[in-house]
C-alpha atoms as one frame of an Amber mdcrd trajectory, in Angstrom:
protein
 -31.244   6.554  -6.567 -29.986   4.015  -9.066 -31.758   0.836  -9.998 -28.477
  -0.930 -10.803 -27.881  -3.838  -8.379 -25.199  -3.095  -5.827 -24.795   0.479
  -7.050 -26.463   3.438  -5.336 -26.340   6.845  -7.016 -27.774  10.018  -5.500
 -27.337  13.650  -6.465 -25.451  12.933  -9.693 -26.792  14.725 -12.726 -27.672
  12.722 -15.818 -25.215  12.826 -18.682 -22.165  13.429 -16.480 -19.037  12.073
 -18.114 -15.608  11.103 -16.851 -14.101  13.768 -19.101 -16.089  16.436 -17.187
 -13.546  15.925 -14.395  -9.833  16.722 -14.280  -8.619  14.888 -11.143  -9.399
  11.646  -9.319  -8.049  10.957  -5.819  -7.991   7.398  -4.495  -7.563   5.973
  -1.033  -5.364   2.864  -1.082  -6.109   0.295   1.631  -9.383  -1.563   0.994
 -10.058   0.812  -1.942  -7.428   0.389  -4.652  -6.058  -2.729  -2.918  -7.649
  -5.655  -1.101  -5.968  -5.370   2.308  -5.245  -3.020   5.203  -1.439  -3.074
   5.047  -0.931  -2.163   8.700  -2.991  -5.187   9.780  -0.977  -7.539   7.581
   2.362  -6.143   8.816   1.089  -6.658  12.366   0.523 -10.330  11.528   4.298
 -10.682  11.293   4.500  -9.469  14.899   1.713 -11.771  16.047  -0.478  -8.742
  16.750  -2.905  -8.740  13.827  -6.098  -9.073  15.882  -5.102  -6.191  18.179
  -4.134  -3.876  15.328  -7.063  -4.867  13.105  -9.533  -4.005  15.871  -8.129
  -0.457  16.055  -8.152  -0.165  12.247 -11.778  -1.262  12.032 -12.872   1.220
  14.705 -10.949   4.037  12.990 -12.422   3.242   9.567 -15.939   3.115  10.999
 -15.401   6.559  12.534 -15.627   5.257  16.097 -12.146   6.628  16.861 -12.175
  10.349  16.220  -8.409  10.917  16.537  -7.073   9.088  13.483  -3.483  10.213
  14.112  -3.534   8.736  17.616  -5.051   5.492  16.323  -2.325   5.176  13.689
   0.461   5.933  16.178  -0.935   3.218  18.473  -0.999   0.703  15.625   2.478
   1.584  14.349   3.908   1.306  17.891   2.774  -2.320  17.888   4.902  -2.941
  14.764   8.177  -2.259  16.585  10.771  -4.889  15.753   9.119  -6.154  12.560
  11.783  -6.651   9.868  11.434  -4.612   6.678  11.500  -7.921   4.796   8.021
  -8.601   6.221   6.685  -5.592   4.276   8.020  -7.057   1.047   6.312 -10.360
   1.880   3.004  -8.556   2.461   3.376  -6.804  -0.884   4.283  -9.955  -2.797
   2.053 -12.517  -1.073  -1.038 -10.719   0.238  -1.577  -7.462  -1.616  -3.719
  -7.483  -4.745  -5.357  -4.700  -6.703  -9.086  -4.674  -6.121 -11.295  -5.762
  -9.039 -11.682  -3.025 -11.631  -8.922  -0.832 -10.146  -6.677  -1.023 -13.168
  -9.585  -0.599 -15.619 -10.884   2.488 -13.821  -7.458   4.118 -13.519  -6.740
   3.504 -17.202 -10.143   4.913 -18.205  -9.422   8.033 -16.136  -6.001   8.425
 -17.733  -7.476   8.060 -21.228 -10.053  10.718 -20.352  -7.236  13.100 -19.357
  -7.665  13.039 -15.582  -4.727  13.461 -13.241  -4.541  10.523 -10.805  -3.689
  10.955  -7.133  -3.194   8.414  -4.335  -3.771   9.742  -0.806  -3.397   7.173
   1.934  -3.201   6.845   5.687  -0.957   3.880   4.901   2.734   3.764   4.158
   5.082   4.860   1.387   6.521   1.342   1.086   3.213   0.314  -0.491   1.917
   3.571  -1.994   5.114   4.126  -3.993   4.797   0.644  -5.496   1.099   1.067
  -6.287   1.779   4.532  -7.754   4.400   3.069 -10.091   2.365  -0.044 -10.917
  -0.688   1.976 -11.967   1.348   4.918 -13.329  -0.417   7.352 -11.012   0.711
  10.971 -11.076   1.376  11.394  -7.363   1.043   9.745  -3.951   0.978  10.979
  -0.367   1.211   8.697   2.656   3.204   8.013   5.812   6.842   6.962   6.248
   7.669   4.147   8.665  10.883   4.725  10.596  13.467   1.967  10.117  16.693
   1.279  11.994  19.016  -1.662  11.332  16.473  -3.254   9.011  13.566  -3.292
  11.466  10.631  -0.988  12.170  11.083   1.280  15.177   7.360   1.629  15.920
   7.390   5.272  14.865   6.772   7.344  11.750   8.975   9.997  10.166   7.778
  13.600   9.881   7.646  14.902   6.314   7.877  18.448   4.896   4.071  18.715
   4.726   3.421  17.374   8.240   3.492  14.318  10.444   0.640  11.980   9.439
  -1.628  11.730   6.397  -5.005  11.698   8.125  -8.406  12.730   6.806  -7.614
  16.424   7.029  -4.321  15.950   5.166  -6.147  13.988   2.448  -8.539  16.926
   2.094  -5.683  19.459   2.002  -3.801  17.399  -0.588  -6.824  17.174  -2.876
  -7.516  20.912  -2.596  -3.833  21.834  -3.068  -3.646  19.636  -6.166  -6.737
  21.349  -7.569  -5.119  24.730  -6.942  -1.872  23.620  -8.635  -3.872  22.419
 -11.638  -5.941  25.601 -11.786  -9.198  23.681 -11.441 -12.180  23.844  -9.104
 -12.635  21.073  -6.492 -15.960  20.488  -8.283 -13.866  19.032 -11.126 -12.410
  16.352  -8.838 -13.537  12.853  -7.826 -12.643  11.290  -4.459 -12.857   7.522
  -3.912 -12.592   5.854  -0.507 -14.020   3.418   2.004 -13.290   4.689   5.512
 -14.177   7.598   7.784 -10.785   9.224   7.164 -11.776   9.569   3.483 -14.854
  11.667   4.271 -13.026  15.045   4.458 -11.715  14.737   0.871 -14.963  13.186
  -0.332 -16.799  16.160   1.153 -14.956  18.745  -0.959 -14.832  16.781  -4.236
 -17.342  17.304  -7.008 -18.129  13.577  -6.956 -17.700  11.310  -3.924 -17.483
   7.546  -4.415 -17.687   4.917  -1.669 -16.240   1.517  -2.545 -17.431  -1.432
  -0.408 -17.335   1.164   2.331 -18.212   1.485   6.002 -21.895   2.379   6.608
 -21.225   6.027   7.475 -19.204   6.500   4.276 -21.820   4.810   2.074 -24.493
   7.091   3.509 -22.585  10.282   2.702 -21.263   9.356  -0.762 -22.927  10.374
  -4.011 -22.042   6.992  -5.534 -21.815   3.819  -3.441 -20.370   0.731  -5.127
 -21.537  -2.071  -2.830 -21.087  -4.976  -5.249 -18.576  -5.578  -8.029 -15.394
  -3.736  -8.943 -14.181  -0.148  -8.932 -14.823   0.118 -12.646 -18.560   0.126
 -11.901 -18.065   3.875 -11.594 -17.968   3.807 -15.398 -21.629   2.714 -15.348
 -22.398   6.094 -13.737 -20.036   8.243 -15.790 -19.875   7.813 -19.530 -16.272
   7.644 -20.685
């Protein structure tokens, strides 16, 4: 266990460097960015408290069926104009402290960067481009006549990016790259991140729910994402 304030490290061998890894997979909401996008979209419908309560329970692992919880939340967004998503992006969404520094350090060290989110492509595509990430996987909100329908659109890989899909995406990316999952890092904060964190060589919890902190090899409980660089020499 680490003696660094706000940073708990267990089961990480001394001398491990960022360049020992080839891939880093990030969650988005409350990990790379400061908000839960679905909750902020719901604010436009006057339903933030209702949606946020479901989000919190899902992230804590109290709702075992993540797909059902997301469908319930998205149904409550019916009728919200797409313009509200742009307002959330411009007015409420910020990168979390240290996000840019950590991503850039990973890129300099030669790691491929992956964004895997239970959120929505409207936001993940923008964050992918902003941080120059290699790839992103998330969910597509259905839109008709400029408003959300309260449903999501099936994609070639499946219907919803839940914890199991995050795990599959990380493993498939490792296979495509010809690397072992042990050469990957997974960073998240909620229960739906645990499946990918469980197969990665290094699991990192960022200001995470209690269950996630307990299971991670590195828990950043204070400060920014770039505190991971205190654990891994660049």
